C-alpha positions in Angstrom: -18.6 181.4 55.6 -22.0 182.8 56.6 -20.4 184.6 59.5 -17.7 186.2 57.3 -20.4 187.3 54.8 -22.4 188.9 57.5 -19.4 190.8 58.9 -18.5 192.0 55.4 -22.1 193.1 54.7 -22.1 195.1 58.0 -18.8 196.7 57.0 -20.2 197.7 53.6 -23.3 199.2 55.2 -21.2 201.1 57.7 -19.0 202.5 54.9 -22.1 203.6 53.0 -23.3 205.4 56.0 -20.0 207.2 56.2 -20.2 208.3 52.6 -23.9 209.3 52.7 -23.6 211.3 55.9 -20.5 213.1 54.8 -21.8 213.7 51.3 -20.6 217.1 50.2 -18.2 217.4 53.1 -18.5 220.2 55.7 -20.9 220.2 58.6 -23.0 217.0 59.1 -26.2 219.0 59.4 -25.4 221.4 56.6 -25.1 218.8 53.8 -25.8 215.2 52.8 -28.9 213.1 53.1 -31.7 214.4 55.4 -32.6 210.8 56.2 -29.0 209.9 57.1 -29.0 213.0 59.4 -32.2 211.9 61.1 -30.8 208.4 61.5 -27.8 209.8 63.2 -30.0 211.8 65.5 -31.9 208.7 66.6 -28.7 206.8 67.1 -27.4 209.6 69.3 -30.5 209.3 71.5 -29.9 205.6 72.1 -26.2 206.3 72.6 -27.0 208.9 75.2 -29.7 207.1 77.2 -27.6 203.9 77.1 -30.4 201.6 78.3 -32.9 199.5 76.3 -36.1 201.4 75.3 -39.4 200.4 73.8 -41.1 201.9 70.8 -43.7 203.6 72.9 -41.2 205.5 75.0 -38.9 206.6 72.2 -41.9 207.7 70.1 -43.5 209.7 72.9 -40.3 211.6 73.7 -39.2 212.2 70.1 -42.7 213.6 69.2 -42.9 215.7 72.4 -39.5 217.3 71.7 -40.6 217.8 68.0 -37.4 216.1 66.7 -39.3 214.5 63.8 -42.8 213.2 62.8 -44.2 209.8 63.7 -43.9 208.2 60.3 -40.3 209.3 59.8 -39.3 208.0 63.2 -40.9 204.5 62.5 -39.2 204.3 59.1 -35.9 205.1 60.7 -36.3 202.7 63.5 -37.1 199.9 61.1 -34.2 200.7 58.8 -31.7 201.0 61.6 -32.9 197.6 62.9 -32.7 196.2 59.3 -29.1 197.5 58.9 -28.2 196.2 62.4 -27.4 199.5 64.0 -30.3 198.7 66.4 -31.5 195.3 67.6 -34.6 194.2 69.4 -35.0 192.0 72.5 -38.2 190.9 74.1 -38.6 191.7 77.8 -41.9 190.9 79.6 -43.7 190.5 76.3 -42.5 194.0 75.1 -39.9 194.7 72.4 -37.0 196.8 73.5 -34.5 198.5 71.2 -30.7 198.2 71.9 -27.9 200.1 70.2 -25.5 197.6 68.5 -21.8 197.8 68.3 -22.1 199.1 64.7 -24.5 201.8 66.0 -22.0 202.8 68.7 -19.2 203.0 66.2 -21.3 205.2 63.9 -22.0 207.7 66.7 -18.3 207.6 67.9 -17.2 208.4 64.3 -19.6 211.4 63.8 -20.1 212.7 67.4 -17.9 215.8 66.8 -19.9 216.7 63.8 -23.2 216.8 65.7 -23.9 220.4 66.8 -23.2 220.9 70.4 -26.7 222.5 70.9 -28.4 219.4 69.6 -26.3 217.1 71.8 -27.0 219.2 74.9 -30.7 219.2 74.1 -30.8 215.5 73.8 -28.8 214.9 76.9 -31.0 217.2 79.0 -34.3 215.8 77.7 -33.4 212.2 77.9 -31.9 212.3 81.4 -35.5 212.6 82.5 -36.6 209.7 80.2 -33.9 207.5 81.6 -34.9 208.2 85.2 -38.6 207.5 84.3 -37.7 204.2 82.6 -35.4 203.0 85.4 -38.0 204.0 88.0 -40.8 202.1 86.2 -38.6 199.0 86.0 -37.6 199.0 89.7 -41.1 199.6 91.0 -43.8 197.9 89.0 -47.4 196.9 89.4 -50.3 195.3 87.6 -53.8 193.9 88.2 -55.9 191.0 86.9 -59.4 189.7 87.2 -59.8 186.4 89.2 -62.3 183.6 88.4 -64.6 184.9 91.1 -64.8 188.2 89.2 -62.9 190.1 91.9 -59.6 191.7 91.1 -56.1 191.3 92.5 -53.6 194.1 92.4 -49.9 193.2 92.7 -47.3 195.9 93.6 -43.6 194.9 93.5 -40.2 196.5 94.1 -36.9 195.1 92.7 -33.3 195.8 93.5 -30.6 194.2 91.3 -33.3 191.8 89.8 -34.2 190.6 93.4 -37.8 191.1 94.6 -37.6 193.1 97.8 -41.3 194.0 98.1 -44.3 192.1 96.9 -47.8 193.1 97.9 -51.1 191.5 96.6 -54.4 193.2 97.4 -57.8 191.8 96.5 -60.4 194.4 95.5 -64.1 194.0 94.5 -64.0 195.9 91.2 -61.8 197.2 88.3 -62.2 200.8 89.2 -60.6 200.3 92.6 -57.8 198.3 91.0 -57.2 201.1 88.5 -57.2 203.7 91.3 -54.6 201.8 93.3 -52.4 201.4 90.2 -52.8 205.1 89.5 -51.6 206.1 92.9 -48.7 203.5 92.7 -47.5 204.9 89.4 -47.8 208.5 90.6 -45.7 208.1 93.7 -44.3 204.5 94.1 -41.3 205.6 96.1 -43.5 207.3 98.8 -45.9 204.3 99.1 -43.1 201.8 99.2 -41.2 203.8 101.9 -44.4 204.2 104.0 -45.0 200.5 103.9 -41.5 199.7 105.0 -41.5 202.3 107.8 -44.8 200.9 109.2 -43.6 197.3 109.1 -40.2 198.0 110.7 -41.4 200.3 113.5 
């Protein structure tokens, strides 16, 4: 009974979105609720990037591209989550947003009404974001302070969730640890490749 009620509620919410977004008919971005239009914009970003993304990354790129202000974005993310168009999953102690099936259906229904210029802009901008996110997840690093007050830096590379490279370096202070992390983040592919080439020569 609870399951049926939940499905019915989602259906009602979806239908309300349909009515609100198309209020007045015509072009999606020429009429209707501004909030609904902005929600559709955000859904289209998740639809385009097609990978989980945390709040920091989505906020950074939306603000950089001047799609909307911070407070509007946070309100929209919370409402889309509350209406089950987005869901959140925790990965490595961070919350990541996923587009739900209802979110995908909404974008599929209205994709032709989104101006081509906006779609192309989102696709071009978020290709870079997707590459950055994927790179950061495949080549990762962190550091921590040991009981003896020295620091350990750990650099790792993953392929298909399998650890293929794992390097631990002990350093005397936090500045050195931060410097190593900075270099790793700036050019992890080059550092990883050089290590592999040296070891296999």
